[in-house]
C-alpha positions as CSV (number, residue, x, y, z in Angstrom):
1,M,13.1,-45.7,-4.5
2,Y,11.8,-45.0,-1.0
3,H,8.9,-42.6,-0.9
4,R,8.1,-41.0,2.4
5,P,4.4,-40.6,3.0
6,M,3.0,-37.0,3.2
7,P,2.2,-36.0,6.8
8,T,-1.5,-35.5,7.5
9,R,-2.8,-32.4,9.2
10,N,-5.6,-32.2,11.7
11,R,-6.9,-28.7,12.5
12,S,-6.2,-29.2,16.2
13,T,-2.7,-30.8,15.9
14,V,0.4,-30.6,13.9
15,T,2.3,-33.8,13.0
16,R,5.9,-34.1,14.1
17,H,7.1,-33.6,10.5
18,E,5.6,-30.2,10.0
19,T,6.0,-26.9,11.8
20,P,3.2,-24.4,12.0
21,R,3.5,-21.5,9.6
22,P,2.8,-17.9,10.7
23,A,-0.4,-16.4,9.5
24,R,-0.1,-14.5,6.2
25,K,-0.6,-10.8,6.2
26,A,-3.3,-9.6,4.0
27,R,-1.8,-7.9,0.9
28,A,-3.2,-4.7,-0.5
29,P,-4.4,-5.2,-4.1
30,A,-1.6,-4.5,-6.6
31,A,-1.8,-1.1,-8.3
32,P,-2.8,-1.4,-11.9
33,R,0.1,-1.1,-14.4
34,K,0.3,2.2,-16.2
35,R,-0.6,1.9,-19.8
36,A,1.1,3.8,-22.6
37,S,-1.8,6.2,-22.6
38,E,-0.8,7.1,-19.0
39,G,-4.3,7.5,-17.6
40,L,-6.0,8.7,-20.8
41,R,-9.6,7.7,-21.2
42,R,-10.6,6.3,-24.5
43,A,-10.6,9.1,-27.0
44,A,-13.3,9.4,-29.7
45,S,-11.1,11.5,-32.1
46,I,-7.4,12.2,-32.7
47,D,-7.8,15.7,-31.3
48,E,-9.3,14.3,-28.1
49,Y,-6.5,11.8,-27.8
50,L,-3.8,14.5,-28.3
51,A,-5.5,16.8,-25.8
52,G,-4.7,14.2,-23.1
53,V,-1.0,13.7,-24.1
54,P,1.8,15.7,-22.3
55,S,2.7,18.8,-24.2
56,E,6.2,17.8,-25.3
57,K,4.9,14.5,-26.8
58,R,1.8,16.3,-28.3
59,V,4.1,18.5,-30.4
60,V,6.0,15.6,-31.8
61,L,2.8,13.6,-32.5
62,E,1.0,16.5,-34.1
63,K,3.9,17.0,-36.5
64,L,3.7,13.2,-37.3
65,R,0.0,13.6,-37.9
66,Q,0.5,16.4,-40.3
67,T,3.1,14.5,-42.2
68,I,0.9,11.4,-42.6
69,R,-2.0,13.7,-43.7
70,K,0.3,15.1,-46.5
71,V,1.2,11.6,-47.7
72,V,-2.3,10.3,-47.7
73,P,-4.7,13.3,-47.9
74,D,-7.7,11.1,-48.7
75,A,-7.3,9.0,-45.6
76,D,-9.9,9.3,-42.8
77,E,-8.7,10.0,-39.3
78,C,-10.0,7.5,-36.8
79,I,-9.3,5.7,-33.5
80,S,-8.3,2.1,-34.0
81,Y,-7.3,-0.2,-31.1
82,A,-7.5,2.9,-28.8
83,I,-4.8,4.9,-30.8
84,P,-5.0,7.6,-33.4
85,A,-5.0,6.0,-36.9
86,F,-5.6,6.7,-40.6
87,R,-7.9,4.6,-42.7
88,L,-7.6,4.6,-46.5
89,R,-10.2,2.6,-48.6
90,G,-11.2,0.6,-45.6
91,E,-7.7,-0.3,-44.5
92,V,-5.8,1.2,-41.6
93,V,-2.5,2.4,-43.0
94,A,-0.8,4.3,-40.2
95,G,-1.2,5.1,-36.5
96,F,0.7,6.6,-33.6
97,A,0.7,6.7,-29.8
98,A,2.4,8.3,-26.8
99,T,4.2,5.8,-24.7
100,A,5.8,5.8,-21.3
101,R,9.3,6.2,-22.9
102,G,8.5,8.3,-25.9
103,C,6.2,7.7,-28.9
104,S,5.5,4.9,-31.4
105,Y,4.5,4.6,-35.0
106,F,2.2,1.7,-36.1
107,P,1.9,0.6,-39.7
108,F,-0.9,-1.8,-38.8
109,S,0.9,-4.6,-40.6
110,G,3.4,-7.2,-39.5
111,S,5.4,-7.0,-42.7
112,T,5.9,-3.2,-43.4
113,L,8.7,-2.6,-40.9
114,G,10.5,-5.8,-42.0
115,A,10.3,-4.7,-45.6
116,L,12.1,-1.4,-44.9
117,G,14.9,-3.2,-43.0
118,D,18.1,-1.0,-43.0
119,T,16.1,2.2,-43.4
120,L,15.0,1.9,-39.8
121,Q,18.4,1.5,-38.2
122,G,18.8,3.6,-35.1
123,Y,15.2,3.1,-33.9
124,D,13.8,0.4,-31.6
125,K,11.2,-1.7,-33.3
126,T,9.0,-4.7,-32.9
127,R,7.2,-6.5,-35.6
128,S,4.3,-4.1,-35.5
129,A,5.7,-0.8,-34.0
130,L,8.5,1.6,-34.5
131,H,9.5,3.4,-31.3
132,F,11.1,6.8,-31.2
133,T,12.1,9.4,-28.7
134,L,11.3,13.1,-28.4
135,E,15.0,13.8,-29.0
136,K,15.1,11.7,-32.2
137,P,11.6,12.0,-33.9
138,L,10.9,10.2,-37.2
139,P,12.1,12.3,-40.1
140,V,9.6,13.4,-42.7
141,G,11.2,11.3,-45.5
142,L,11.1,8.1,-43.3
143,V,7.4,8.7,-42.5
144,R,6.7,9.1,-46.2
145,K,8.4,5.8,-47.0
146,L,6.6,4.0,-44.2
147,V,3.2,5.2,-45.2
148,K,3.8,4.6,-48.9
149,A,5.0,1.1,-48.2
150,R,1.9,0.3,-46.2
151,V,-0.4,1.8,-48.9
152,A,1.3,-0.4,-51.5
153,E,0.6,-3.4,-49.3
154,T,-3.1,-2.7,-49.1
155,R,-3.3,-2.5,-52.9
156,E,-1.8,-6.0,-53.4
């Protein structure tokens, strides 16, 4: 196969095979992507985190917080991976966050959501998060199942 040699370039001349390119315009640095926390600084407590969340999301997340507290009253509130969470006997068993599109529940386990399978129909999910909207928040019974399943995992 015939291979054509690459043209060489001298600063003062351009070879016949190449045309000069126009100078590139300097680009402004890209704006940083908005995170789920939408400009929140790192919170030291759940109250501090919720204070920085828009009011309509705060109401939904506060209700979720109260539900989790009822299911695991002995759990300590903490911040884990920059989101509000609940720690029981040294293991994080639940967490939540405001996102750009709504809210998310985190069981802090890659298997909890998979174990509940059909119970989670109608909600978007990943392996480690359950996403819900303000119009369709998580029902109390479902939160109870999610937390109890995760607590059972930590005992195994």
